[in-house]
C-alpha positions as CSV (number, residue, x, y, z in Angstrom):
1,M,5.2,9.9,0.0
2,I,5.1,10.3,3.8
3,A,7.3,9.1,6.6
4,P,7.3,7.9,9.3
5,V,3.9,6.3,9.1
6,H,2.5,3.8,11.7
7,S,-1.1,3.4,10.4
8,L,-0.3,1.2,7.3
9,G,1.8,-1.6,8.7
10,P,4.0,-2.4,11.7
11,G,7.0,-0.3,12.6
12,E,8.3,2.9,11.1
13,R,7.3,3.0,7.4
14,V,7.6,5.1,4.3
15,C,4.3,5.2,2.4
16,L,4.0,5.8,-1.3
17,W,0.8,6.3,-3.2
18,T,0.6,5.6,-6.9
19,Q,-1.7,7.2,-9.4
20,G,-4.2,5.2,-11.4
21,C,-7.0,2.7,-10.7
22,R,-9.7,1.6,-13.1
23,K,-11.7,-0.3,-10.4
24,A,-13.4,2.9,-9.0
25,C,-14.8,1.2,-5.9
26,P,-17.7,3.1,-4.4
27,G,-16.6,4.8,-1.2
28,C,-12.9,4.6,-2.1
29,I,-10.8,6.6,0.3
30,A,-8.7,8.1,-2.6
31,P,-10.8,8.7,-5.8
32,E,-8.4,11.5,-6.7
33,L,-5.9,8.8,-7.5
34,W,-8.1,6.9,-10.0
35,E,-6.9,8.8,-13.1
36,H,-3.9,7.4,-15.0
37,T,-2.5,10.9,-15.5
38,G,0.0,13.0,-13.8
39,P,3.7,13.1,-13.6
40,Q,5.6,9.9,-14.2
41,A,8.3,9.3,-11.7
42,E,11.6,7.8,-12.9
43,E,12.0,4.7,-10.7
44,E,15.7,5.0,-10.0
45,M,15.2,8.6,-8.9
46,L,12.2,7.6,-6.8
47,A,14.2,4.8,-5.3
48,R,16.9,7.2,-4.1
49,I,14.2,9.4,-2.6
50,L,12.6,6.4,-0.8
51,R,16.0,5.3,0.5
52,E,16.9,8.8,1.8
53,T,13.4,9.2,3.4
54,A,13.7,5.9,5.1
55,R,17.2,6.6,6.4
56,R,16.3,10.1,7.6
57,N,13.2,8.7,9.4
58,G,14.5,5.4,10.7
59,C,12.0,3.4,8.6
60,R,12.5,-0.3,7.8
61,G,9.1,-0.8,6.1
62,L,7.6,0.4,2.9
63,T,3.9,0.5,2.1
64,V,2.8,1.1,-1.5
65,S,-0.9,2.0,-2.0
66,G,-2.8,4.0,-4.5
67,G,-4.7,4.1,-6.8
68,D,-3.7,0.5,-7.5
69,P,0.1,-0.1,-7.8
70,M,-0.5,-3.3,-9.7
71,E,-2.1,-1.3,-12.5
72,Q,1.4,0.0,-13.1
73,S,3.1,-3.3,-12.5
74,D,6.0,-2.7,-14.9
75,A,7.0,0.5,-13.1
76,L,6.3,-1.1,-9.7
77,L,8.6,-4.0,-10.5
78,R,11.4,-1.7,-11.5
79,L,11.0,0.3,-8.3
80,L,10.8,-2.8,-6.1
81,R,14.0,-4.2,-7.7
82,Y,15.8,-0.9,-6.8
83,V,14.6,-0.8,-3.2
84,R,14.1,-4.4,-2.1
85,E,17.4,-4.6,-0.2
86,D,16.7,-1.3,1.6
87,F,13.5,-2.5,3.3
88,S,12.9,-5.5,5.5
89,D,9.2,-5.4,5.0
90,I,7.3,-4.3,1.8
91,L,3.5,-4.2,1.9
92,V,1.5,-3.5,-1.3
93,Y,-2.2,-2.9,-1.7
94,T,-4.1,-3.9,-4.8
95,G,-7.7,-4.2,-5.9
96,W,-7.0,-7.5,-7.6
97,T,-6.9,-10.7,-5.7
98,L,-3.7,-12.6,-5.2
99,E,-5.1,-15.3,-7.5
100,E,-5.8,-12.7,-10.2
101,V,-2.3,-11.3,-10.0
102,R,-0.9,-14.8,-10.2
103,D,-3.1,-15.5,-13.2
104,G,-1.5,-12.6,-15.0
105,R,-4.2,-9.9,-14.6
106,A,-1.4,-7.4,-13.7
107,G,0.8,-8.8,-16.5
108,E,4.1,-10.8,-16.2
109,A,5.5,-7.9,-14.2
110,G,2.8,-8.3,-11.6
111,I,3.7,-11.9,-11.2
112,E,7.3,-10.9,-10.7
113,C,6.4,-8.3,-8.2
114,L,5.0,-11.0,-5.9
115,R,8.6,-12.3,-5.4
116,L,9.6,-8.9,-4.1
117,I,6.6,-8.2,-1.8
118,D,6.4,-9.4,1.7
119,V,2.7,-8.8,2.4
120,L,-0.1,-8.1,-0.1
121,V,-3.5,-6.7,0.8
122,D,-5.8,-7.8,-2.0
123,G,-9.3,-7.4,-3.3
124,R,-11.7,-4.6,-4.2
125,Y,-13.0,-2.3,-1.5
126,D,-16.6,-3.0,-0.5
127,R,-18.0,-0.2,1.5
128,E,-20.8,-2.4,2.9
129,R,-18.2,-4.7,4.3
130,N,-16.1,-2.0,6.0
131,R,-15.8,-3.1,9.6
132,P,-13.6,-1.6,12.3
133,D,-12.0,-5.0,13.0
134,C,-10.6,-5.2,9.5
135,V,-7.2,-3.8,10.5
136,L,-5.1,-2.9,7.4
137,R,-8.0,-3.8,5.2
138,G,-10.8,-1.5,4.0
139,S,-13.4,-4.3,4.0
140,E,-13.7,-7.8,5.3
141,N,-13.6,-9.4,1.8
142,Q,-10.0,-8.2,1.3
143,K,-7.3,-10.6,2.4
144,I,-3.9,-10.1,4.0
145,C,-1.5,-12.4,2.1
146,F,1.7,-13.2,3.9
147,L,4.1,-13.9,1.0
148,N,6.9,-13.8,3.6
149,P,5.5,-16.0,6.4
150,A,8.3,-14.8,8.7
151,L,6.4,-11.5,9.1
152,E,3.0,-13.0,10.0
153,E,3.5,-12.9,13.8
154,E,4.7,-9.2,13.7
155,Y,1.7,-8.3,11.6
156,R,-0.8,-10.1,13.8
157,S,0.6,-8.4,16.9
158,Y,0.3,-5.0,15.1
159,M,-3.3,-5.8,14.0
160,A,-4.3,-6.7,17.5
161,R,-4.1,-3.0,18.4
162,G,-6.9,-2.1,16.0
163,R,-7.1,0.5,13.2
164,I,-5.0,3.6,13.5
165,L,-5.4,6.9,11.8
166,E,-2.7,9.5,11.6
167,S,-2.7,13.0,10.3
168,F,0.2,14.9,8.7
169,T,0.4,18.5,7.6
170,H,2.1,19.8,4.5
171,G,1.7,23.5,4.2
172,D,-2.0,24.2,4.3
173,T,-2.9,20.6,3.5
174,V,-3.8,17.9,6.1
175,I,-3.2,14.3,5.0
176,V,-4.8,11.5,6.9
177,T,-3.3,8.0,6.6
178,G,-4.8,4.7,7.7
179,I,-8.0,2.8,7.1
180,P,-11.1,4.8,8.1
181,D,-14.4,3.2,9.3
182,R,-17.3,3.5,6.9
183,R,-19.1,5.9,9.2
184,M,-16.2,8.4,8.6
185,E,-16.7,8.4,4.8
186,A,-17.9,11.7,3.4
């Protein structure tokens, strides 16, 4: 979790990355998050940490990425229920399409999550379709789904600025957030 982040959605945001993704897209920015192992966060405790982090950093937005948060849709649903009233804008990334989530690919909890999410960035990452003008998306096949249409204008203004990368340090570790261009892949 990092805050405040400006590279993964408009405004001051708290960003949370989940562990686990079976899609294993070639060129993925976070292959270290593919495994479905690691500590399991208790959603109520995580919600308290998210609220406090948001308050301390003046954040009104929450971005959830991964891994693929929809692969843990039961836990994601519980978390979103805890924090929905604390954030005016919740953006979630998934490798499934909106249609796949609506059809139950992420389970009944995934369908319920859509009621609590404002903006969904959907679809598998395709490194051959990574273009710099795909702001908030890794590749042009991915879609930005405005589940809360009231936020569309704010997002469009944000995206007109182009891709943003930010770096944060934590001890000896440097963390880069944002969507890198394909030419920056290792």
